[in-house]
N, C-alpha and C positions, 0 to 999 in steps of 0.2 A: 757118817761120823766125821770124815775129813772136812766136809763143808762146815759142820758145826764148830770144829776147832778154829777155822779161819774167822767165823762170825764172833766167837768168844774172844779171839785175839783183837778184833776190831772194837768190840765193846770195851775191853780193858784199855785199849788205846784212847778211845773217846773219853772214858772216865778219867784217865790219867791227864789228858790234855785240859779237861775242865778244871781239875784240882790245881795243876801247875799254873794255869792262867791266873786263877784267883790268888794263889800264893805269891807269884812273882809281882803282879800288879800291886797287891796290898803292901808287901815288903818294900817294893820299889818306891812307892809313895811315902810310906812311913819313914824310910831312911834316905830318901832323896837320891836313889840310884837310877840314873837315866838308862843305863844299859839293861838293868833288870826290868824296868818299865817297858822298854822296847822289846825285850825278849818275851815279856808277858803278852804284849800286843801280837807278837809273832805267834805265840801259843794260841791266842784267840782265833787266828786264821787257821791254825791246825785243827781246832774244834770243828770248823766248817769243813775242812778237807777230810777229816776222819769220818764225819757224818756222811759226806758224799761217798766215801769209800765203802762204808757200811751199807748204805742204801743200794749202791751199785752191786755189791757182793750178793745181796739178797735177790736183786732183780736178775743177775746173771745166772743164778741157779734155776730159774724158772724153765720149764721144758719148752720146746718149740711149739708154736701155735700157728694158726692160719695167717696171721699178720707177720709173724717172725719165724719162717720155716727153718732158718738156720740156727735158731736159738737166740738167747739174749746175752751171749758172752761178751759182746763189745761194750756192754754197760760198764764193765770193770775198766776197760781201756779209756772210756770217756772220763771216769773218775780219776784215773791216773793223769790224764791231761789236765784236769781241773786242779789237782794237787800241784802239778808242775807250775801252773800259772800262779797259784797262791804263793808258792815258794819264791818266785821271781819278785812279786810285790813285797813279800816279807824281806827279801834281801835289799830291795830298793829302800824300804823303810829303815832298815838297819843302817844303810849308808847315809841316808838323810839325817837320822838322829845322831850318828857318830860325827858327821861333819859339823852339825849344829853345835854339838858339845865342845868341839875344838875352839869355837869362838865365844864360849861362855866361861865364866869362872868355874874352876874345877870343884866338883862337889866332894865333901868329905866322905871317905869310904867307911863302910860299916862291916863288922865281922858277921852280923846276922845276914846281910845281903850276900856276903861271900858264902856262908853256909847254904843259903837258899839256892844260889847258883850251882854249888857243888852237888847238892842233893839232886837237882834237876839233871845235871850232867850224868850222874850214876844211873838214875832212874831211866833216862832216855836211852842210855847205852844198853841197859838190860832189855828194854822194849825193842830196840833195834835188832839185837841178836835174836830175840824170840820171834819177832815178826818176819825177819828176812829168811830165817831157816824154814819156818812154816810156809811162808809165801812161795819160796822156791820149790819146796817139796810138793806143793799143790798147784804150782804154776798159776797162782792167784795174782793178777796184775794189781788189783786194788790193795791187797795186803802188802805186796812188794812196794807199791807207791807209799803206803803208810809207813813202812819200814824206812824208806828213804827220807820221808818227812821227819821221822825220829832222828835219823842221822844228821839232817840239817839242824835239828835242835841241839844235837850233841855239839856240832860246830859252834852254834850260837852260845851255848853254855860254856864252852872252852874259852870263847872270847870274854864272856862275863867274868869267869873265874880268873883269867889272866889279867884283865883290866882292873878288877877290884883288888886282886892280890897285889898287883904292881903299885897301885895307889897306896895301899896299906903299908907296904914295904917302904915306899918313898916317904910317906909321912913319918914313919918310925925312924928312918935313918937320914932323913933330910936330903933325899936324892931329887934333883930337879927334873922336871918334865914327866916324871912317873905319874903325876896327877892325870895325865892324858893318855895313860896306857889303855884305859877302858875304850874310848872311841877309836883309837888306832887299831886295836885288836878287832873291833867290830867291823871296820872297813876291810881288813884283810880276810876275815872269815866270810863276809858277804860274797866275796869272789867264789869261794867253794860252794856256797849255797846256790848261786846262779849257775855254776858249772853242773851241779847235780840236777837242777831243774831243767837245764838244756838237754841233758842226756835222757831224762825221763820223757820230756816233751817230744824229742826226736823219735824215741821208740813208739810212743803212743800214736804219733802222726803216721809212722810207717805201717802200723797195724790197721789204723782206720782207713788208710789208702790201699789196704790189702797188698802190702809188699810181700814178695815171695820169701819163703823160708831160706835160710842160708844154704849154700850149695852143698855142703857136707850132708845135710839132712835130706836134700833132694836125691843125692847119690845113694843114700841108704835106702830110700823108697825104691829107686831104680833097681838096686841090687835084689831087694825082696821080690819085686815083680818079675825080674829076669829069671828067677829060679823056678817059675811056673812053666812047665813044658809046653803048654798050648800057646803061650805068648811068643809070637814070632818076631815082633818088633815093638819097641816102646816109642810111640809117636810124640807124646808130650806128657810131662808131669808138672803140675803146679800145686803149691800148697801155701796156705795162709793161716795165720793165727786169728782166732775169733774170740779173743779174751783168754780164758784159761784152757781152751782146747783148740785143736787144729782141724782144718778141713782140707782134704786132698782131692784134686781133680786129675784124672788119668785118662789118656787115650792110648789104646794098644791095638795092635793088629793080630788077629787070630785067623786060622784057616777058614776060607770062605765056605767050605762044605759043612761046617758045623751047624747043628740045628739051633733053634732059638733057645731051647732048654739047655743045651750044652754051653751056649754063650752065656746064659744066665748063671749057670753053675761056675763058670770061670770068673765072672764078675764078682760073685759072692766069695770065691776063693781068694781073689786079689784083695778084696776088702778085709776079710778075716785075717789074712797074712800080715797086712800092714798094721791093723789095729792090735794084733797080738804082739807085734814087735815094738810098737810105739804106743805107750799107754796114753799119751796126750792126744792121739787122733780120735775124734768122735764121729767123723763122717768121711766116707770115701765115695766119690762119684766116679763111676767107670763108664767110659764110652768105648765100644768095640768097633774097630774097622775091619773090613774083610781083607785077608791076605791071600795073594795068589802065588803059585809056585814061581812064576816068572818075575815076581816082585812088584807088579802093578797093584795099586790100591785105589779105591774110590775116595 
């Protein structure tokens, strides 16, 4: 049920991006609004990004197989990286179009273009809140990436509303330089889009490079394992994200006189204890070392 909710959210996002792309580009061309056209092109990139997120979400839910024994969870991380790259290109396009507009005669603003930009702003804000809450609840990297993509669109729509609104006010009251509020706002907002893309890309690269989980989570795992009486020493704990779930590797020392069955039971207890306390953990790999009374170990 949880997985179906994230897929539904991605389908809603995909449909919304297609509709907004068409509306912005059509209204932008009809009313000569460069910022709306650029925002529409940005939305066209969002269609590709959302489709990648949707595809990866479906792939990531596939069970482990012979070729992918640890599952397909990293498909979502790859999609997140793709979205971050698309956001960078979208921001660069926004900067280019904004600078280009500064050296051209200012276009006359339109109330229809302002309405289109404002509707996009509200729509994207609603989608962002919906997707980010669901994405965090399910630890879905692809859905969180899509939510951040919606947030970048909110920034872009703020720029469009601010720029078109400033131009309309300037035309009405005869205020100089307000004709160029649109491109100036676009340049400022592009910085926030790049910053957002950088943070997403950094997280994706960290997961793909199998970066360890934060120290506080490792300490939590250590505490859980240390409560098991037969564990005499924790030799090593490593944990990494694999998309929407976590894989933990543990090496512990147990009394050397235990039988194979007793060691196996301890391994199962360690695995169950961690998975019961941390819902995001899907696999725990336990290696047992022999522990001697004098402290020597192989």
